[in-house]
C-alpha positions as CSV (number, residue, x, y, z in Angstrom):
1,X,-151.6,33.1,90.9
2,X,-150.2,34.3,88.1
3,X,-149.7,38.5,86.9
4,X,-151.6,38.1,83.6
5,X,-151.2,41.6,82.9
6,X,-147.5,42.9,81.1
7,X,-145.1,44.5,83.9
8,X,-142.4,47.1,84.0
9,X,-139.4,48.0,86.3
10,X,-137.7,50.9,87.7
11,X,-136.7,52.9,90.8
12,X,-139.0,54.6,93.2
13,X,-138.5,58.3,93.8
14,X,-141.8,58.8,96.3
15,X,-145.2,57.9,97.5
16,X,-147.3,60.9,97.6
17,X,-151.4,62.0,98.2
18,X,-151.6,58.3,99.2
19,X,-152.5,57.1,95.4
20,X,-150.0,58.0,93.8
21,X,-146.1,57.1,93.4
22,X,-143.5,58.3,90.8
23,X,-141.3,56.1,89.6
24,X,-137.8,56.2,87.4
25,X,-138.3,52.9,84.4
26,X,-135.3,51.4,83.5
27,X,-135.9,53.1,80.7
28,X,-135.1,56.3,81.8
29,X,-138.5,57.7,81.6
30,X,-140.2,58.9,84.7
31,X,-144.3,58.0,85.5
32,X,-146.7,58.1,87.7
33,X,-148.2,55.1,88.8
34,X,-152.0,54.5,91.1
35,X,-150.7,53.3,94.6
36,X,-153.9,50.9,95.7
37,X,-152.9,50.7,98.8
38,X,-154.5,53.3,101.8
39,X,-152.1,52.5,104.5
40,X,-148.8,54.1,105.6
41,X,-146.5,51.4,103.6
42,X,-144.3,51.6,106.8
43,X,-140.9,50.4,105.6
44,X,-141.6,49.7,102.2
45,X,-141.3,53.6,100.6
46,X,-136.9,54.4,100.9
47,X,-136.3,55.8,97.5
48,X,-134.4,54.1,95.1
49,X,-136.2,51.1,95.9
50,X,-136.7,48.7,92.9
51,X,-140.5,48.0,92.0
52,X,-142.8,46.3,89.6
53,X,-145.1,48.9,88.1
54,X,-148.4,46.8,86.2
55,X,-149.6,47.9,83.2
56,X,-153.3,48.0,82.6
57,X,-153.2,48.3,78.5
58,X,-156.4,50.4,79.1
59,X,-156.5,54.0,77.6
60,X,-159.4,55.2,79.4
61,X,-157.6,55.0,82.4
62,X,-155.9,58.6,83.6
63,X,-153.0,56.0,85.3
64,X,-152.9,53.3,83.4
65,X,-149.6,52.1,85.3
66,X,-150.5,50.4,89.2
67,X,-147.6,50.0,91.8
68,X,-147.6,46.5,92.4
69,X,-144.1,45.5,94.1
70,X,-141.3,46.6,96.0
71,X,-138.2,45.3,96.8
72,X,-137.7,46.0,100.5
73,X,-134.5,44.0,102.2
74,X,-133.8,41.7,99.5
75,X,-137.5,40.5,99.6
76,X,-140.0,41.0,96.8
77,X,-143.2,42.5,98.4
78,X,-146.9,43.3,97.4
79,X,-148.4,46.5,98.2
80,X,-151.4,46.5,95.7
81,X,-154.6,45.7,98.4
82,X,-156.6,44.1,95.7
83,X,-154.2,40.9,95.4
84,X,-154.4,39.0,98.8
85,X,-158.2,38.7,98.2
86,X,-158.2,36.8,94.7
87,X,-155.0,35.0,96.6
88,X,-157.3,33.9,99.0
89,X,-160.2,32.8,96.8
90,X,-158.0,30.5,94.7
91,X,-156.2,29.3,97.8
92,X,-159.6,28.0,99.2
93,X,-161.0,26.7,96.2
94,X,-157.5,24.8,96.2
95,X,-157.9,23.7,99.3
96,X,-154.7,25.0,100.1
97,X,-155.8,26.4,103.4
98,X,-156.9,23.5,105.4
99,X,-158.5,25.1,108.3
100,X,-161.3,26.5,105.8
101,X,-161.2,22.9,103.7
102,X,-164.6,21.0,103.3
103,X,-167.4,23.7,101.8
104,X,-169.0,23.3,98.9
105,X,-169.2,26.6,97.7
106,X,-167.9,30.1,98.2
107,X,-168.7,33.5,97.3
108,X,-167.0,36.9,97.2
109,X,-168.0,40.5,98.5
110,X,-171.2,39.8,100.3
111,X,-172.7,42.1,102.1
112,X,-173.5,42.0,105.8
113,X,-173.4,43.6,108.7
114,X,-173.9,47.3,108.8
115,X,-172.5,48.3,105.1
116,X,-170.3,46.0,104.4
117,X,-169.5,43.5,102.3
118,X,-167.1,40.2,103.2
119,X,-164.4,39.1,101.4
120,X,-165.5,35.8,101.3
121,X,-168.3,33.8,102.3
122,X,-168.5,30.0,102.3
123,X,-170.8,27.9,102.6
124,X,-172.1,24.2,103.3
125,X,-175.2,22.4,104.1
126,X,-173.7,20.5,107.0
127,X,-171.2,23.2,108.1
128,X,-173.3,26.2,107.8
129,X,-171.6,29.4,107.1
130,X,-167.7,30.6,107.2
131,X,-167.5,34.4,107.1
132,X,-163.8,35.0,105.9
133,X,-162.3,39.0,106.6
134,X,-159.1,39.1,104.2
135,X,-156.4,41.7,105.3
136,X,-153.2,42.1,103.5
137,X,-150.2,43.3,105.3
138,X,-146.9,44.3,104.0
139,X,-145.3,45.1,107.9
140,X,-142.7,43.1,109.1
141,X,-140.7,44.1,112.4
142,X,-137.7,41.6,112.1
143,X,-139.6,38.1,111.4
144,X,-143.0,39.0,112.6
145,X,-145.8,40.4,110.4
146,X,-148.0,43.2,111.7
147,X,-151.5,44.7,111.4
148,X,-152.5,47.6,110.9
149,X,-149.5,49.8,109.5
150,X,-151.6,52.7,110.3
151,X,-155.0,53.3,113.0
152,X,-157.8,51.8,110.8
153,X,-161.3,52.4,112.2
154,X,-162.7,50.5,108.9
155,X,-160.7,47.4,110.1
156,X,-161.8,47.9,113.7
157,X,-165.7,47.9,112.6
158,X,-164.5,44.3,110.5
159,X,-164.0,42.6,113.4
160,X,-167.0,43.8,115.6
161,X,-169.4,42.6,112.6
162,X,-167.3,39.3,112.4
163,X,-167.9,38.8,116.3
164,X,-171.6,39.5,115.4
165,X,-171.4,36.7,113.3
166,X,-170.0,34.2,115.7
167,X,-173.2,36.0,117.8
168,X,-175.4,34.9,115.0
169,X,-174.4,31.1,114.9
170,X,-172.1,31.5,111.9
171,X,-168.2,30.9,111.9
172,X,-165.7,34.3,111.1
173,X,-162.1,33.7,110.5
174,X,-159.6,37.1,109.9
175,X,-156.9,36.0,107.4
176,X,-153.9,38.1,107.4
177,X,-152.1,37.9,104.2
178,X,-148.7,38.7,104.8
179,X,-147.7,40.0,101.5
180,X,-143.9,38.8,101.6
181,X,-142.0,35.7,102.6
182,X,-139.8,37.2,105.4
183,X,-142.4,36.8,108.2
184,X,-142.9,33.3,110.2
185,X,-145.3,34.5,113.1
186,X,-148.1,37.1,112.8
187,X,-149.4,39.7,115.6
188,X,-151.3,43.0,115.8
189,X,-149.7,46.3,115.6
190,X,-150.6,47.3,119.0
191,X,-148.0,50.7,119.0
192,X,-149.5,51.7,115.8
193,X,-153.1,50.8,116.8
194,X,-153.9,50.1,120.1
195,X,-157.3,50.0,119.7
196,X,-157.5,47.4,117.0
197,X,-155.4,45.4,119.0
198,X,-157.6,45.5,121.9
199,X,-160.3,44.9,119.6
200,X,-158.6,41.5,118.0
201,X,-158.0,40.3,121.7
202,X,-161.4,41.2,122.3
203,X,-163.5,39.1,119.3
204,X,-161.0,36.3,120.0
205,X,-162.4,36.2,122.9
206,X,-166.0,35.8,121.9
207,X,-164.9,33.0,119.0
208,X,-163.3,35.2,116.0
209,X,-160.5,32.6,114.7
210,X,-157.2,33.8,113.3
211,X,-154.8,32.9,110.5
212,X,-151.9,34.2,108.7
213,X,-149.8,33.4,105.8
214,X,-146.7,34.6,104.4
215,X,-146.8,34.5,100.3
216,X,-144.1,34.1,98.0
217,X,-143.5,36.8,96.3
218,X,-142.4,38.0,92.5
219,X,-142.8,40.5,89.8
220,X,-144.7,38.5,87.8
221,X,-146.4,36.2,90.7
222,X,-148.4,35.7,94.4
223,X,-148.5,32.6,95.7
224,X,-149.6,31.4,98.8
225,X,-146.7,30.7,101.3
226,X,-146.7,29.4,105.1
227,X,-148.8,29.3,107.6
228,X,-147.5,31.8,110.1
229,X,-147.6,31.6,114.3
230,X,-150.2,34.1,115.5
231,X,-148.9,35.9,118.8
232,X,-151.7,38.0,120.6
């Protein structure tokens, strides 16, 4: 997928209060951008890192610039948690994810579970329904993508709701989008959130499927990369 809105580049000064980031633009101006990521962004926040900001071109927004991409060790990393769902939808519609091909239709943000919305609901008269939850991860240790990068009660809730869908006779898939190209495998970050790791083991035993993909990130694009080995 191409980033259609204009972008600016600069260097990261700091991220703070979770949703704010100060950046020195290449022009020398210092701006505050919205950081659309609730995680810790562990390993991605070194001061002086090159960053890409997306300009919403919306004068009504208090912070018109969005922190989109950070360069980590020579690799661009997407930190905008809104992009992986859009990428997953595009990939499913284009048939790029072999495990999710063959469904007649796909809907987004469909209500299910306990006050939740599933990211993608694939439906087909013959194949039935497939519930796909998409998670963005920016954390890599060596060449292994890890999720989560902070304790996530919301993520734990989603795992249990997917297991409930399997118990109801449907297919359910956890799709981890590792928002960088330097990962070759994926695992739960058990040292960061042991409860999430244990729950993932449990729901896999109950029939929830796990898929993980790397992505190829540039300042102006975000493309599906290779399918990753899942190591639980």
